[in-house]
C-alpha atoms as a printed R data frame, in Angstrom:
   type eleno elety resid chain resno       x       y       z
1  ATOM     1    CA   MET     A     1 -17.288 -44.390 -18.181
2  ATOM     2    CA   VAL     A     2 -20.763 -45.260 -16.950
3  ATOM     3    CA   LYS     A     3 -21.879 -44.107 -13.489
4  ATOM     4    CA   ILE     A     4 -24.818 -44.926 -11.241
5  ATOM     5    CA   ARG     A     5 -25.784 -41.584  -9.736
6  ATOM     6    CA   LEU     A     6 -28.584 -39.306  -8.584
7  ATOM     7    CA   ALA     A     7 -30.581 -37.131 -10.986
8  ATOM     8    CA   ARG     A     8 -32.565 -34.387  -9.283
9  ATOM     9    CA   ILE     A     9 -36.291 -33.954  -9.803
10 ATOM    10    CA   GLY     A    10 -38.790 -32.039  -7.704
11 ATOM    11    CA   ALA     A    11 -39.472 -28.396  -6.965
12 ATOM    12    CA   LYS     A    12 -37.164 -25.741  -5.601
13 ATOM    13    CA   LYS     A    13 -36.147 -26.531  -1.994
14 ATOM    14    CA   VAL     A    14 -38.036 -29.862  -2.135
15 ATOM    15    CA   PRO     A    15 -35.527 -32.222  -3.755
16 ATOM    16    CA   GLN     A    16 -36.325 -35.710  -4.916
17 ATOM    17    CA   TYR     A    17 -33.934 -37.891  -6.856
18 ATOM    18    CA   ARG     A    18 -33.995 -40.702  -9.373
19 ATOM    19    CA   ILE     A    19 -31.170 -43.233  -9.242
20 ATOM    20    CA   VAL     A    20 -29.997 -43.516 -12.829
21 ATOM    21    CA   VAL     A    21 -27.333 -45.182 -14.948
22 ATOM    22    CA   GLN     A    22 -25.696 -42.480 -17.031
23 ATOM    23    CA   ASP     A    23 -22.554 -41.656 -18.977
24 ATOM    24    CA   ALA     A    24 -20.214 -39.711 -16.663
25 ATOM    25    CA   ALA     A    25 -19.677 -37.023 -19.317
26 ATOM    26    CA   LYS     A    26 -23.398 -36.145 -19.469
27 ATOM    27    CA   PRO     A    27 -24.892 -33.415 -17.261
28 ATOM    28    CA   ARG     A    28 -26.655 -34.397 -14.030
29 ATOM    29    CA   ASP     A    29 -30.146 -34.208 -15.552
30 ATOM    30    CA   GLY     A    30 -29.079 -35.214 -19.081
31 ATOM    31    CA   ALA     A    31 -29.820 -38.317 -21.145
32 ATOM    32    CA   ARG     A    32 -30.057 -41.515 -19.114
33 ATOM    33    CA   ILE     A    33 -29.288 -45.093 -20.057
34 ATOM    34    CA   ASP     A    34 -31.527 -46.648 -17.391
35 ATOM    35    CA   GLU     A    35 -33.497 -45.625 -14.295
36 ATOM    36    CA   ILE     A    36 -33.141 -48.094 -11.436
37 ATOM    37    CA   GLY     A    37 -34.579 -46.357  -8.382
38 ATOM    38    CA   PHE     A    38 -35.962 -43.402  -6.458
39 ATOM    39    CA   TYR     A    39 -34.807 -41.463  -3.380
40 ATOM    40    CA   ASP     A    40 -36.881 -38.940  -1.404
41 ATOM    41    CA   PRO     A    41 -34.962 -37.380   1.521
42 ATOM    42    CA   ASN     A    42 -37.954 -35.242   2.588
43 ATOM    43    CA   THR     A    43 -39.887 -38.044   4.268
44 ATOM    44    CA   ASN     A    44 -39.055 -39.321   7.742
45 ATOM    45    CA   PRO     A    45 -37.424 -41.810   7.369
46 ATOM    46    CA   ALA     A    46 -36.173 -41.134   3.846
47 ATOM    47    CA   THR     A    47 -37.842 -43.164   1.081
48 ATOM    48    CA   VAL     A    48 -35.425 -45.313  -0.931
49 ATOM    49    CA   LYS     A    49 -36.557 -47.722  -3.650
50 ATOM    50    CA   ILE     A    50 -33.819 -49.418  -5.685
51 ATOM    51    CA   ASP     A    51 -34.007 -52.343  -8.097
52 ATOM    52    CA   LEU     A    52 -31.009 -54.132  -6.577
53 ATOM    53    CA   GLU     A    53 -30.916 -56.804  -9.291
54 ATOM    54    CA   ALA     A    54 -30.624 -54.149 -12.016
55 ATOM    55    CA   ALA     A    55 -27.966 -52.329  -9.984
56 ATOM    56    CA   LYS     A    56 -25.926 -55.533  -9.584
57 ATOM    57    CA   LYS     A    57 -26.232 -56.178 -13.330
58 ATOM    58    CA   TRP     A    58 -24.922 -52.695 -14.166
59 ATOM    59    CA   ILE     A    59 -22.063 -52.974 -11.651
60 ATOM    60    CA   ALA     A    60 -21.106 -56.349 -13.159
61 ATOM    61    CA   ASN     A    61 -21.015 -54.632 -16.571
62 ATOM    62    CA   GLY     A    62 -18.600 -51.965 -15.285
63 ATOM    63    CA   ALA     A    63 -20.818 -49.137 -13.995
64 ATOM    64    CA   GLN     A    64 -19.366 -47.274 -10.988
65 ATOM    65    CA   PRO     A    65 -21.812 -46.112  -8.271
66 ATOM    66    CA   THR     A    66 -21.147 -42.761  -6.610
67 ATOM    67    CA   THR     A    67 -20.487 -42.729  -2.869
68 ATOM    68    CA   VAL     A    68 -24.036 -41.558  -2.056
69 ATOM    69    CA   VAL     A    69 -25.630 -44.210  -4.262
70 ATOM    70    CA   LYS     A    70 -23.351 -46.880  -2.784
71 ATOM    71    CA   LYS     A    71 -24.577 -45.919   0.715
72 ATOM    72    CA   LEU     A    72 -28.232 -45.930  -0.423
73 ATOM    73    CA   MET     A    73 -27.813 -49.371  -2.011
74 ATOM    74    CA   LYS     A    74 -26.222 -50.701   1.178
75 ATOM    75    CA   ASP     A    75 -29.128 -49.349   3.277
76 ATOM    76    CA   ALA     A    76 -31.716 -50.698   0.808
77 ATOM    77    CA   ALA     A    77 -30.102 -54.144   0.876
78 ATOM    78    CA   LYS     A    78 -30.051 -54.114   4.692
79 ATOM    79    CA   ASN     A    79 -33.752 -53.163   4.879
80 ATOM    80    CA   ALA     A    80 -34.888 -55.610   2.185
């Protein structure tokens, strides 16, 4: 199963995340199929950049977004 989920980058106690398409069996920071966005919760307001067209393509092909990514995509679509 393919998931759209967050992969953590950034230093200790300063998290930043990439929104990636990845096999569900792989570890969080393991091999990725595609990178479709970026999320930085440390800024005010939080920075969210998502390629919504790529996300829609992956969802149409059967990828399942996690609940957090689904919320981020909804917010990104509302602000676009």
